[in-house]
N, CA, C and O atoms as CSV, one atom per row, in Angstrom:
chain,resi,resn,atom,element,x,y,z
A,1,MET,N,N,-1.869,-1.706,19.132
A,1,MET,CA,C,-1.273,-0.515,18.581
A,1,MET,C,C,-0.723,-0.812,17.178
A,1,MET,O,O,-0.084,-1.841,16.958
A,2,MET,N,N,-0.978,0.089,16.248
A,2,MET,CA,C,-0.585,-0.113,14.864
A,2,MET,C,C,0.903,0.215,14.670
A,2,MET,O,O,1.410,1.190,15.225
A,3,ASN,N,N,1.594,-0.618,13.873
A,3,ASN,CA,C,2.987,-0.363,13.514
A,3,ASN,C,C,3.088,0.936,12.722
A,3,ASN,O,O,2.166,1.304,11.994
A,4,LYS,N,N,4.218,1.626,12.874
A,4,LYS,CA,C,4.465,2.856,12.122
A,4,LYS,C,C,5.783,2.732,11.381
A,4,LYS,O,O,6.786,2.286,11.938
A,5,LEU,N,N,5.768,3.134,10.114
A,5,LEU,CA,C,6.957,3.146,9.278
A,5,LEU,C,C,7.151,4.549,8.739
A,5,LEU,O,O,6.192,5.299,8.555
A,6,PHE,N,N,8.411,4.894,8.487
A,6,PHE,CA,C,8.732,6.209,7.938
A,6,PHE,C,C,9.631,6.023,6.731
A,6,PHE,O,O,10.625,5.301,6.794
A,7,LEU,N,N,9.280,6.678,5.626
A,7,LEU,CA,C,10.094,6.645,4.421
A,7,LEU,C,C,10.615,8.049,4.154
A,7,LEU,O,O,9.858,8.954,3.802
A,8,PHE,N,N,11.930,8.213,4.328
A,8,PHE,CA,C,12.601,9.487,4.073
A,8,PHE,C,C,13.236,9.390,2.692
A,8,PHE,O,O,14.081,8.526,2.460
A,9,ARG,N,N,12.835,10.276,1.763
A,9,ARG,CA,C,13.343,10.215,0.398
A,9,ARG,C,C,14.225,11.408,0.071
A,9,ARG,O,O,13.930,12.540,0.453
A,10,CYS,N,N,15.319,11.136,-0.647
A,10,CYS,CA,C,16.173,12.203,-1.172
A,10,CYS,C,C,15.468,12.858,-2.350
A,10,CYS,O,O,14.516,12.303,-2.898
A,11,PRO,N,N,15.936,14.040,-2.740
A,11,PRO,CA,C,15.346,14.660,-3.930
A,11,PRO,C,C,15.379,13.705,-5.130
A,11,PRO,O,O,16.358,12.991,-5.347
A,12,SER,N,N,14.307,13.710,-5.886
A,12,SER,CA,C,14.152,12.832,-7.036
A,12,SER,C,C,15.091,13.245,-8.163
A,12,SER,O,O,15.285,14.435,-8.414
A,13,ARG,N,N,15.660,12.275,-8.827
A,13,ARG,CA,C,16.543,12.484,-9.982
A,13,ARG,C,C,16.008,11.677,-11.162
A,13,ARG,O,O,15.112,10.850,-10.993
A,14,SER,N,N,16.546,11.911,-12.338
A,14,SER,CA,C,16.099,11.179,-13.531
A,14,SER,C,C,16.344,9.680,-13.395
A,14,SER,O,O,15.612,8.883,-13.981
A,15,TYR,N,N,17.366,9.283,-12.630
A,15,TYR,CA,C,17.681,7.867,-12.457
A,15,TYR,C,C,16.904,7.230,-11.307
A,15,TYR,O,O,17.115,6.056,-11.001
A,16,GLY,N,N,16.010,7.984,-10.665
A,16,GLY,CA,C,15.161,7.401,-9.631
A,16,GLY,C,C,15.099,8.230,-8.366
A,16,GLY,O,O,15.760,9.260,-8.233
A,17,THR,N,N,14.292,7.752,-7.450
A,17,THR,CA,C,14.115,8.388,-6.155
A,17,THR,C,C,14.524,7.370,-5.093
A,17,THR,O,O,13.842,6.366,-4.887
A,18,PHE,N,N,15.634,7.636,-4.427
A,18,PHE,CA,C,16.134,6.736,-3.394
A,18,PHE,C,C,15.705,7.235,-2.024
A,18,PHE,O,O,15.538,8.435,-1.807
A,19,GLY,N,N,15.533,6.302,-1.112
A,19,GLY,CA,C,15.113,6.674,0.225
A,19,GLY,C,C,15.561,5.668,1.257
A,19,GLY,O,O,16.238,4.683,0.961
A,20,THR,N,N,15.156,5.955,2.490
A,20,THR,CA,C,15.438,5.084,3.621
A,20,THR,C,C,14.129,4.797,4.338
A,20,THR,O,O,13.428,5.719,4.752
A,21,LEU,N,N,13.801,3.524,4.485
A,21,LEU,CA,C,12.606,3.089,5.197
A,21,LEU,C,C,13.017,2.703,6.615
A,21,LEU,O,O,13.919,1.890,6.815
A,22,VAL,N,N,12.341,3.299,7.591
A,22,VAL,CA,C,12.677,3.069,8.995
A,22,VAL,C,C,11.457,2.495,9.710
A,22,VAL,O,O,10.353,3.031,9.609
A,23,LEU,N,N,11.670,1.406,10.429
A,23,LEU,CA,C,10.669,0.837,11.315
A,23,LEU,C,C,11.170,1.096,12.723
A,23,LEU,O,O,12.195,0.535,13.109
A,24,PRO,N,N,10.492,1.920,13.504
A,24,PRO,CA,C,11.007,2.297,14.821
A,24,PRO,C,C,11.356,1.112,15.727
A,24,PRO,O,O,12.251,1.229,16.564
A,25,GLU,N,N,10.676,-0.017,15.578
A,25,GLU,CA,C,10.945,-1.176,16.433
A,25,GLU,C,C,12.186,-1.936,15.982
A,25,GLU,O,O,12.697,-2.782,16.716
A,26,ASP,N,N,12.674,-1.641,14.779
A,26,ASP,CA,C,13.789,-2.367,14.186
A,26,ASP,C,C,15.054,-1.529,14.310
A,26,ASP,O,O,14.984,-0.301,14.355
A,27,ARG,N,N,16.185,-2.171,14.364
A,27,ARG,CA,C,17.454,-1.440,14.450
A,27,ARG,C,C,18.087,-1.226,13.079
A,27,ARG,O,O,19.168,-0.646,12.975
A,28,ARG,N,N,17.414,-1.693,12.028
A,28,ARG,CA,C,17.940,-1.546,10.678
A,28,ARG,C,C,17.165,-0.500,9.907
A,28,ARG,O,O,16.011,-0.201,10.214
A,29,CYS,N,N,17.813,0.045,8.908
A,29,CYS,CA,C,17.152,0.895,7.926
A,29,CYS,C,C,17.175,0.127,6.603
A,29,CYS,O,O,18.129,-0.595,6.314
A,30,TYR,N,N,16.153,0.284,5.830
A,30,TYR,CA,C,16.061,-0.373,4.542
A,30,TYR,C,C,16.145,0.676,3.440
A,30,TYR,O,O,15.611,1.776,3.581
A,31,SER,N,N,16.814,0.336,2.346
A,31,SER,CA,C,16.921,1.242,1.210
A,31,SER,C,C,15.685,1.091,0.339
A,31,SER,O,O,15.127,0.001,0.219
A,32,THR,N,N,15.261,2.199,-0.271
A,32,THR,CA,C,14.117,2.145,-1.183
A,32,THR,C,C,14.488,2.782,-2.510
A,32,THR,O,O,15.387,3.619,-2.591
A,33,LEU,N,N,13.778,2.370,-3.543
A,33,LEU,CA,C,13.929,2.934,-4.873
A,33,LEU,C,C,12.550,3.075,-5.491
A,33,LEU,O,O,11.746,2.143,-5.479
A,34,GLU,N,N,12.296,4.248,-6.028
A,34,GLU,CA,C,11.042,4.518,-6.734
A,34,GLU,C,C,11.365,5.235,-8.037
A,34,GLU,O,O,12.496,5.662,-8.272
A,35,LEU,N,N,10.358,5.355,-8.865
A,35,LEU,CA,C,10.481,6.144,-10.082
A,35,LEU,C,C,10.698,7.609,-9.716
A,35,LEU,O,O,10.427,8.000,-8.580
A,36,PRO,N,N,11.180,8.431,-10.652
A,36,PRO,CA,C,11.299,9.868,-10.381
A,36,PRO,C,C,9.919,10.491,-10.161
A,36,PRO,O,O,8.904,9.919,-10.560
A,37,TRP,N,N,9.886,11.652,-9.534
A,37,TRP,CA,C,8.626,12.365,-9.335
A,37,TRP,C,C,8.152,12.925,-10.672
A,37,TRP,O,O,8.854,13.711,-11.309
A,38,LYS,N,N,6.957,12.514,-11.091
A,38,LYS,CA,C,6.345,13.004,-12.328
A,38,LYS,C,C,4.874,13.306,-12.060
A,38,LYS,O,O,3.985,12.752,-12.708
A,39,ASP,N,N,4.633,14.186,-11.104
A,39,ASP,CA,C,3.288,14.669,-10.775
A,39,ASP,C,C,2.289,13.547,-10.498
A,39,ASP,O,O,1.116,13.657,-10.854
A,40,ASN,N,N,2.748,12.477,-9.867
A,40,ASN,CA,C,1.899,11.367,-9.449
A,40,ASN,C,C,1.248,10.625,-10.620
A,40,ASN,O,O,0.191,10.019,-10.439
A,41,LYS,N,N,1.845,10.656,-11.809
A,41,LYS,CA,C,1.294,9.932,-12.961
A,41,LYS,C,C,1.399,8.433,-12.724
A,41,LYS,O,O,2.448,7.925,-12.328
A,42,GLU,N,N,0.307,7.741,-12.970
A,42,GLU,CA,C,0.262,6.294,-12.777
A,42,GLU,C,C,1.317,5.607,-13.638
A,42,GLU,O,O,1.490,5.954,-14.806
A,43,ASP,N,N,2.011,4.648,-13.074
A,43,ASP,CA,C,3.067,3.858,-13.716
A,43,ASP,C,C,4.290,4.668,-14.119
A,43,ASP,O,O,5.180,4.129,-14.777
A,44,GLU,N,N,4.370,5.956,-13.747
A,44,GLU,CA,C,5.494,6.804,-14.153
A,44,GLU,C,C,6.127,7.567,-12.996
A,44,GLU,O,O,7.234,8.085,-13.143
A,45,SER,N,N,5.460,7.650,-11.858
A,45,SER,CA,C,5.889,8.543,-10.790
A,45,SER,C,C,6.031,7.807,-9.459
A,45,SER,O,O,5.412,6.768,-9.230
A,46,CYS,N,N,6.865,8.377,-8.591
A,46,CYS,CA,C,6.918,7.889,-7.219
A,46,CYS,C,C,5.633,8.313,-6.488
A,46,CYS,O,O,4.856,9.124,-6.992
A,47,VAL,N,N,5.438,7.764,-5.326
A,47,VAL,CA,C,4.247,8.018,-4.519
A,47,VAL,C,C,4.341,9.418,-3.901
A,47,VAL,O,O,5.417,9.801,-3.442
A,48,PRO,N,N,3.256,10.187,-3.876
A,48,PRO,CA,C,3.301,11.501,-3.220
A,48,PRO,C,C,3.605,11.367,-1.724
A,48,PRO,O,O,3.260,10.364,-1.099
A,49,SER,N,N,4.248,12.379,-1.165
A,49,SER,CA,C,4.471,12.357,0.278
A,49,SER,C,C,3.119,12.409,0.980
A,49,SER,O,O,2.147,12.933,0.435
A,50,GLY,N,N,3.063,11.866,2.182
A,50,GLY,CA,C,1.824,11.846,2.942
A,50,GLY,C,C,1.767,10.667,3.878
A,50,GLY,O,O,2.732,9.914,4.009
A,51,ASP,N,N,0.628,10.508,4.530
A,51,ASP,CA,C,0.386,9.407,5.462
A,51,ASP,C,C,-0.544,8.399,4.816
A,51,ASP,O,O,-1.588,8.762,4.273
A,52,TYR,N,N,-0.160,7.130,4.877
A,52,TYR,CA,C,-0.926,6.054,4.237
A,52,TYR,C,C,-1.016,4.850,5.156
A,52,TYR,O,O,-0.124,4.607,5.968
A,53,GLU,N,N,-2.097,4.102,5.021
A,53,GLU,CA,C,-2.160,2.772,5.623
A,53,GLU,C,C,-1.554,1.809,4.621
A,53,GLU,O,O,-1.694,1.983,3.410
A,54,ILE,N,N,-0.878,0.789,5.136
A,54,ILE,CA,C,-0.428,-0.300,4.283
A,54,ILE,C,C,-1.061,-1.581,4.807
A,54,ILE,O,O,-1.226,-1.769,6.012
A,55,GLU,N,N,-1.408,-2.452,3.875
A,55,GLU,CA,C,-2.088,-3.685,4.251
A,55,GLU,C,C,-1.533,-4.836,3.422
A,55,GLU,O,O,-1.255,-4.685,2.232
A,56,TYR,N,N,-1.379,-5.984,4.065
A,56,TYR,CA,C,-0.876,-7.185,3.402
A,56,TYR,C,C,-2.024,-7.804,2.606
A,56,TYR,O,O,-2.933,-8.406,3.177
A,57,THR,N,N,-1.972,-7.650,1.285
A,57,THR,CA,C,-3.063,-8.104,0.421
A,57,THR,C,C,-2.509,-8.893,-0.759
A,57,THR,O,O,-1.309,-8.878,-1.036
A,58,GLN,N,N,-3.414,-9.579,-1.441
A,58,GLN,CA,C,-3.033,-10.337,-2.627
A,58,GLN,C,C,-3.058,-9.435,-3.856
A,58,GLN,O,O,-4.032,-8.719,-4.085
A,59,SER,N,N,-2.003,-9.472,-4.632
A,59,SER,CA,C,-1.922,-8.698,-5.862
A,59,SER,C,C,-2.762,-9.368,-6.940
A,59,SER,O,O,-2.534,-10.537,-7.253
A,60,PRO,N,N,-3.731,-8.655,-7.517
A,60,PRO,CA,C,-4.545,-9.266,-8.579
A,60,PRO,C,C,-3.725,-9.605,-9.816
A,60,PRO,O,O,-4.051,-10.557,-10.525
A,61,SER,N,N,-2.678,-8.852,-10.087
A,61,SER,CA,C,-1.893,-9.097,-11.305
A,61,SER,C,C,-0.850,-10.199,-11.127
A,61,SER,O,O,-0.524,-10.892,-12.091
A,62,HIS,N,N,-0.319,-10.376,-9.912
A,62,HIS,CA,C,0.729,-11.377,-9.689
A,62,HIS,C,C,0.246,-12.587,-8.895
A,62,HIS,O,O,0.865,-13.649,-8.953
A,63,GLY,N,N,-0.856,-12.440,-8.150
A,63,GLY,CA,C,-1.373,-13.540,-7.355
A,63,GLY,C,C,-0.632,-13.769,-6.049
A,63,GLY,O,O,-1.020,-14.636,-5.266
A,64,THR,N,N,0.425,-13.008,-5.799
A,64,THR,CA,C,1.200,-13.149,-4.572
A,64,THR,C,C,0.752,-12.098,-3.562
A,64,THR,O,O,0.075,-11.132,-3.913
A,65,TYR,N,N,1.137,-12.297,-2.314
A,65,TYR,CA,C,0.807,-11.348,-1.254
A,65,TYR,C,C,1.979,-10.408,-0.998
A,65,TYR,O,O,3.142,-10.810,-1.047
A,66,SER,N,N,1.650,-9.155,-0.725
A,66,SER,CA,C,2.656,-8.148,-0.369
A,66,SER,C,C,1.929,-6.968,0.272
A,66,SER,O,O,0.700,-6.896,0.268
A,67,TYR,N,N,2.720,-6.047,0.821
A,67,TYR,CA,C,2.109,-4.857,1.415
A,67,TYR,C,C,1.701,-3.882,0.328
A,67,TYR,O,O,2.506,-3.512,-0.527
A,68,GLU,N,N,0.437,-3.470,0.371
A,68,GLU,CA,C,-0.122,-2.493,-0.563
A,68,GLU,C,C,-0.267,-1.151,0.153
A,68,GLU,O,O,-0.730,-1.091,1.292
A,69,ILE,N,N,0.130,-0.084,-0.522
A,69,ILE,CA,C,-0.040,1.268,0.014
A,69,ILE,C,C,-1.427,1.732,-0.403
A,69,ILE,O,O,-1.706,1.869,-1.595
A,70,LEU,N,N,-2.293,1.975,0.569
A,70,LEU,CA,C,-3.703,2.255,0.301
A,70,LEU,C,C,-3.976,3.742,0.135
A,70,LEU,O,O,-3.280,4.589,0.694
A,71,ASP,N,N,-5.004,4.036,-0.644
A,71,ASP,CA,C,-5.565,5.383,-0.792
A,71,ASP,C,C,-4.556,6.417,-1.289
A,71,ASP,O,O,-4.571,7.563,-0.838
A,72,VAL,N,N,-3.682,6.021,-2.213
A,72,VAL,CA,C,-2.815,6.984,-2.886
A,72,VAL,C,C,-3.687,7.734,-3.881
A,72,VAL,O,O,-4.323,7.102,-4.725
A,73,PRO,N,N,-3.738,9.056,-3.811
A,73,PRO,CA,C,-4.648,9.819,-4.680
A,73,PRO,C,C,-4.455,9.489,-6.159
A,73,PRO,O,O,-3.355,9.603,-6.701
A,74,GLY,N,N,-5.548,9.080,-6.796
A,74,GLY,CA,C,-5.541,8.817,-8.230
A,74,GLY,C,C,-4.830,7.551,-8.666
A,74,GLY,O,O,-4.642,7.337,-9.864
A,75,ARG,N,N,-4.426,6.699,-7.720
A,75,ARG,CA,C,-3.678,5.493,-8.083
A,75,ARG,C,C,-4.093,4.301,-7.234
A,75,ARG,O,O,-4.572,4.457,-6.111
A,76,THR,N,N,-3.903,3.120,-7.785
A,76,THR,CA,C,-4.192,1.880,-7.060
A,76,THR,C,C,-3.070,0.874,-7.313
A,76,THR,O,O,-2.266,1.034,-8.231
A,77,GLY,N,N,-3.037,-0.153,-6.487
A,77,GLY,CA,C,-2.115,-1.263,-6.696
A,77,GLY,C,C,-0.658,-0.957,-6.426
A,77,GLY,O,O,0.221,-1.653,-6.937
A,78,ILE,N,N,-0.377,0.074,-5.631
A,78,ILE,CA,C,1.009,0.412,-5.311
A,78,ILE,C,C,1.451,-0.447,-4.136
A,78,ILE,O,O,0.777,-0.497,-3.107
A,79,ARG,N,N,2.585,-1.123,-4.292
A,79,ARG,CA,C,3.035,-2.095,-3.301
A,79,ARG,C,C,4.501,-1.910,-2.940
A,79,ARG,O,O,5.258,-1.261,-3.662
A,80,PHE,N,N,4.891,-2.498,-1.798
A,80,PHE,CA,C,6.300,-2.717,-1.518
A,80,PHE,C,C,6.681,-3.889,-2.413
A,80,PHE,O,O,6.100,-4.970,-2.313
A,81,ASP,N,N,7.645,-3.672,-3.276
A,81,ASP,CA,C,7.920,-4.616,-4.348
A,81,ASP,C,C,9.312,-5.204,-4.226
A,81,ASP,O,O,10.242,-4.548,-3.758
A,82,ILE,N,N,9.442,-6.460,-4.657
A,82,ILE,CA,C,10.748,-7.086,-4.793
A,82,ILE,C,C,11.279,-6.664,-6.155
A,82,ILE,O,O,10.828,-7.159,-7.188
A,83,ALA,N,N,12.231,-5.754,-6.150
A,83,ALA,CA,C,12.861,-5.250,-7.377
A,83,ALA,C,C,14.188,-4.632,-6.974
A,83,ALA,O,O,14.377,-4.227,-5.827
A,84,ASN,N,N,15.099,-4.565,-7.924
A,84,ASN,CA,C,16.411,-4.002,-7.622
A,84,ASN,C,C,16.741,-2.778,-8.470
A,84,ASN,O,O,17.544,-1.939,-8.060
A,85,ARG,N,N,16.136,-2.670,-9.636
A,85,ARG,CA,C,16.468,-1.578,-10.555
A,85,ARG,C,C,15.202,-0.815,-10.951
A,85,ARG,O,O,14.095,-1.355,-10.930
A,86,ILE,N,N,15.397,0.437,-11.308
A,86,ILE,CA,C,14.270,1.291,-11.666
A,86,ILE,C,C,13.510,0.739,-12.872
A,86,ILE,O,O,12.300,0.936,-12.982
A,87,SER,N,N,14.205,0.051,-13.774
A,87,SER,CA,C,13.559,-0.504,-14.964
A,87,SER,C,C,12.534,-1.587,-14.623
A,87,SER,O,O,11.728,-1.964,-15.473
A,88,GLU,N,N,12.560,-2.085,-13.395
A,88,GLU,CA,C,11.624,-3.127,-12.956
A,88,GLU,C,C,10.366,-2.556,-12.309
A,88,GLU,O,O,9.490,-3.314,-11.893
A,89,LEU,N,N,10.264,-1.232,-12.219
A,89,LEU,CA,C,9.173,-0.602,-11.472
A,89,LEU,C,C,8.138,0.062,-12.374
A,89,LEU,O,O,8.461,0.605,-13.430
A,90,LEU,N,N,6.883,0.001,-11.926
A,90,LEU,CA,C,5.770,0.712,-12.565
A,90,LEU,C,C,4.979,1.463,-11.506
A,90,LEU,O,O,3.750,1.390,-11.484
A,91,GLY,N,N,5.663,2.180,-10.632
A,91,GLY,CA,C,4.988,2.979,-9.619
A,91,GLY,C,C,5.061,2.430,-8.213
A,91,GLY,O,O,4.646,3.106,-7.272
A,92,CYS,N,N,5.580,1.214,-8.038
A,92,CYS,CA,C,5.693,0.626,-6.709
A,92,CYS,C,C,6.962,1.105,-6.017
A,92,CYS,O,O,7.770,1.825,-6.604
A,93,VAL,N,N,7.127,0.696,-4.762
A,93,VAL,CA,C,8.300,1.044,-3.967
A,93,VAL,C,C,9.143,-0.216,-3.797
A,93,VAL,O,O,8.736,-1.156,-3.114
A,94,ALA,N,N,10.317,-0.229,-4.419
A,94,ALA,CA,C,11.243,-1.347,-4.230
A,94,ALA,C,C,11.968,-1.141,-2.905
A,94,ALA,O,O,12.369,-0.026,-2.570
A,95,VAL,N,N,12.131,-2.227,-2.157
A,95,VAL,CA,C,12.799,-2.160,-0.856
A,95,VAL,C,C,13.966,-3.141,-0.872
A,95,VAL,O,O,13.825,-4.283,-1.309
A,96,GLY,N,N,15.131,-2.677,-0.386
A,96,GLY,CA,C,16.321,-3.523,-0.342
A,96,GLY,C,C,17.123,-3.290,0.919
A,96,GLY,O,O,16.724,-2.530,1.801
A,97,MET,N,N,18.260,-3.956,0.986
A,97,MET,CA,C,19.110,-3.856,2.173
A,97,MET,C,C,20.141,-2.730,2.052
A,97,MET,O,O,20.536,-2.150,3.063
A,98,ASN,N,N,20.579,-2.415,0.836
A,98,ASN,CA,C,21.612,-1.398,0.612
A,98,ASN,C,C,21.419,-0.778,-0.767
A,98,ASN,O,O,20.664,-1.291,-1.593
A,99,ILE,N,N,22.113,0.335,-1.004
A,99,ILE,CA,C,22.165,0.940,-2.328
A,99,ILE,C,C,23.496,0.550,-2.955
A,99,ILE,O,O,24.543,0.646,-2.314
A,100,GLY,N,N,23.453,0.109,-4.215
A,100,GLY,CA,C,24.669,-0.257,-4.936
A,100,GLY,C,C,24.855,0.625,-6.157
A,100,GLY,O,O,23.941,1.334,-6.578
A,101,HIS,N,N,26.059,0.566,-6.717
A,101,HIS,CA,C,26.379,1.326,-7.923
A,101,HIS,C,C,27.389,0.512,-8.713
A,101,HIS,O,O,28.415,0.103,-8.170
A,102,ASP,N,N,27.112,0.274,-9.981
A,102,ASP,CA,C,28.018,-0.540,-10.797
A,102,ASP,C,C,28.801,0.281,-11.821
A,102,ASP,O,O,29.326,-0.275,-12.786
A,103,GLY,N,N,28.883,1.575,-11.623
A,103,GLY,CA,C,29.604,2.436,-12.542
A,103,GLY,C,C,28.702,3.132,-13.542
A,103,GLY,O,O,29.006,4.236,-13.993
A,104,THR,N,N,27.593,2.493,-13.890
A,104,THR,CA,C,26.657,3.115,-14.829
A,104,THR,C,C,25.251,3.243,-14.267
A,104,THR,O,O,24.449,4.026,-14.776
A,105,ASP,N,N,24.947,2.486,-13.230
A,105,ASP,CA,C,23.574,2.442,-12.737
A,105,ASP,C,C,23.573,2.352,-11.219
A,105,ASP,O,O,24.438,1.707,-10.628
A,106,ARG,N,N,22.602,3.001,-10.593
A,106,ARG,CA,C,22.370,2.854,-9.156
A,106,ARG,C,C,21.205,1.895,-8.973
A,106,ARG,O,O,20.276,1.878,-9.781
A,107,TYR,N,N,21.253,1.100,-7.915
A,107,TYR,CA,C,20.223,0.095,-7.683
A,107,TYR,C,C,20.186,-0.224,-6.194
A,107,TYR,O,O,21.022,0.253,-5.425
A,108,ILE,N,N,19.211,-1.032,-5.796
A,108,ILE,CA,C,19.199,-1.518,-4.417
A,108,ILE,C,C,19.502,-3.008,-4.421
A,108,ILE,O,O,19.227,-3.709,-5.395
A,109,GLU,N,N,20.069,-3.478,-3.329
A,109,GLU,CA,C,20.512,-4.866,-3.221
A,109,GLU,C,C,19.637,-5.658,-2.262
A,109,GLU,O,O,19.048,-5.105,-1.333
A,110,ASP,N,N,19.562,-6.960,-2.500
A,110,ASP,CA,C,18.914,-7.913,-1.591
A,110,ASP,C,C,17.458,-7.550,-1.286
A,110,ASP,O,O,17.037,-7.531,-0.129
A,111,SER,N,N,16.714,-7.266,-2.333
A,111,SER,CA,C,15.324,-6.853,-2.175
A,111,SER,C,C,14.468,-7.943,-1.525
A,111,SER,O,O,13.682,-7.659,-0.621
A,112,ARG,N,N,14.616,-9.163,-1.974
A,112,ARG,CA,C,13.794,-10.254,-1.430
A,112,ARG,C,C,14.026,-10.419,0.075
A,112,ARG,O,O,13.078,-10.643,0.827
A,113,ILE,N,N,15.278,-10.309,0.512
A,113,ILE,CA,C,15.608,-10.426,1.936
A,113,ILE,C,C,14.945,-9.297,2.728
A,113,ILE,O,O,14.374,-9.537,3.792
A,114,ALA,N,N,15.021,-8.073,2.212
A,114,ALA,CA,C,14.426,-6.925,2.907
A,114,ALA,C,C,12.915,-7.061,3.018
A,114,ALA,O,O,12.351,-6.829,4.087
A,115,ILE,N,N,12.259,-7.429,1.940
A,115,ILE,CA,C,10.793,-7.569,1.952
A,115,ILE,C,C,10.365,-8.624,2.967
A,115,ILE,O,O,9.450,-8.386,3.756
A,116,LYS,N,N,11.008,-9.774,2.957
A,116,LYS,CA,C,10.642,-10.847,3.901
A,116,LYS,C,C,10.882,-10.413,5.347
A,116,LYS,O,O,10.091,-10.741,6.231
A,117,SER,N,N,11.957,-9.684,5.590
A,117,SER,CA,C,12.254,-9.186,6.933
A,117,SER,C,C,11.169,-8.224,7.419
A,117,SER,O,O,10.710,-8.324,8.557
A,118,ILE,N,N,10.765,-7.301,6.560
A,118,ILE,CA,C,9.721,-6.328,6.912
A,118,ILE,C,C,8.393,-7.029,7.167
A,118,ILE,O,O,7.686,-6.691,8.117
A,119,GLU,N,N,8.050,-7.998,6.331
A,119,GLU,CA,C,6.789,-8.731,6.537
A,119,GLU,C,C,6.767,-9.409,7.902
A,119,GLU,O,O,5.756,-9.366,8.603
A,120,ARG,N,N,7.876,-10.031,8.277
A,120,ARG,CA,C,7.949,-10.693,9.590
A,120,ARG,C,C,7.883,-9.677,10.728
A,120,ARG,O,O,7.178,-9.887,11.714
A,121,LEU,N,N,8.621,-8.576,10.586
A,121,LEU,CA,C,8.629,-7.557,11.643
A,121,LEU,C,C,7.253,-6.939,11.854
A,121,LEU,O,O,6.866,-6.651,12.986
A,122,LEU,N,N,6.518,-6.737,10.772
A,122,LEU,CA,C,5.178,-6.147,10.878
A,122,LEU,C,C,4.119,-7.202,11.182
A,122,LEU,O,O,2.953,-6.879,11.408
A,123,ASN,N,N,4.536,-8.463,11.184
A,123,ASN,CA,C,3.648,-9.570,11.498
A,123,ASN,C,C,2.434,-9.614,10.559
A,123,ASN,O,O,1.354,-10.054,10.952
A,124,TYR,N,N,2.623,-9.155,9.318
A,124,TYR,CA,C,1.588,-9.178,8.274
A,124,TYR,C,C,0.354,-8.362,8.658
A,124,TYR,O,O,-0.726,-8.567,8.104
A,125,GLU,N,N,0.515,-7.441,9.605
A,125,GLU,CA,C,-0.603,-6.621,10.084
A,125,GLU,C,C,-0.684,-5.299,9.334
A,125,GLU,O,O,0.306,-4.824,8.778
A,126,LYS,N,N,-1.872,-4.714,9.328
A,126,LYS,CA,C,-2.053,-3.378,8.770
A,126,LYS,C,C,-1.191,-2.409,9.566
A,126,LYS,O,O,-1.104,-2.512,10.790
A,127,SER,N,N,-0.554,-1.469,8.875
A,127,SER,CA,C,0.367,-0.532,9.518
A,127,SER,C,C,0.211,0.850,8.903
A,127,SER,O,O,-0.498,1.026,7.912
A,128,MET,N,N,0.876,1.820,9.499
A,128,MET,CA,C,0.861,3.201,8.997
A,128,MET,C,C,2.225,3.528,8.388
A,128,MET,O,O,3.267,3.157,8.928
A,129,LEU,N,N,2.195,4.229,7.253
A,129,LEU,CA,C,3.405,4.647,6.550
A,129,LEU,C,C,3.363,6.150,6.337
A,129,LEU,O,O,2.388,6.679,5.803
A,130,ARG,N,N,4.414,6.839,6.752
A,130,ARG,CA,C,4.558,8.267,6.478
A,130,ARG,C,C,5.706,8.430,5.474
A,130,ARG,O,O,6.832,8.005,5.733
A,131,ILE,N,N,5.408,9.050,4.330
A,131,ILE,CA,C,6.405,9.312,3.297
A,131,ILE,C,C,6.711,10.803,3.296
A,131,ILE,O,O,5.805,11.634,3.243
A,132,MET,N,N,8.002,11.135,3.355
A,132,MET,CA,C,8.393,12.547,3.374
A,132,MET,C,C,9.717,12.736,2.643
A,132,MET,O,O,10.522,11.811,2.536
A,133,TRP,N,N,9.924,13.941,2.148
A,133,TRP,CA,C,11.159,14.303,1.470
A,133,TRP,C,C,12.210,14.690,2.501
A,133,TRP,O,O,11.887,15.251,3.548
A,134,SER,N,N,13.458,14.390,2.203
A,134,SER,CA,C,14.565,14.736,3.085
A,134,SER,C,C,15.734,15.204,2.216
A,134,SER,O,O,15.773,14.919,1.020
A,135,ASP,N,N,16.668,15.910,2.806
A,135,ASP,CA,C,17.831,16.362,2.052
A,135,ASP,C,C,18.931,15.312,1.968
A,135,ASP,O,O,19.881,15.473,1.201
A,136,TYR,N,N,18.816,14.252,2.739
A,136,TYR,CA,C,19.850,13.228,2.748
A,136,TYR,C,C,19.252,11.909,3.220
A,136,TYR,O,O,18.197,11.881,3.855
A,137,LEU,N,N,19.948,10.810,2.896
A,137,LEU,CA,C,19.537,9.495,3.370
A,137,LEU,C,C,20.067,9.268,4.775
A,137,LEU,O,O,21.148,9.749,5.116
A,138,LEU,N,N,19.328,8.552,5.578
A,138,LEU,CA,C,19.773,8.216,6.938
A,138,LEU,C,C,20.868,7.167,6.878
A,138,LEU,O,O,21.379,6.748,7.916
């Protein structure tokens, strides 16, 4: 049976699109950060809502392995990324343990820990991801 993940995102703002990633088998929720919604423009927009397969693949640009979100309309190479701030993103989904705020900027914390935890929980297997908009974070 394939793993299922759910990404619930708050309305997009100029400072980013925050969300909550839920793995039903896990008791934790993970924070996410993406670029603002800009009509699915490559390197400028968050991922459109919908159902996607994710697969643990090697990144051609970085040479490292991570989960890639497959078959995003008009885009390629979108991954679960180790990043904490929106300035570090070019269309990928940053995953962390919490959302932080330093008075001027919102960000996610402990991205590397969250990514490694998710990889272990999914056992590096192909999985299903449902992305949807929500009015609030879980």
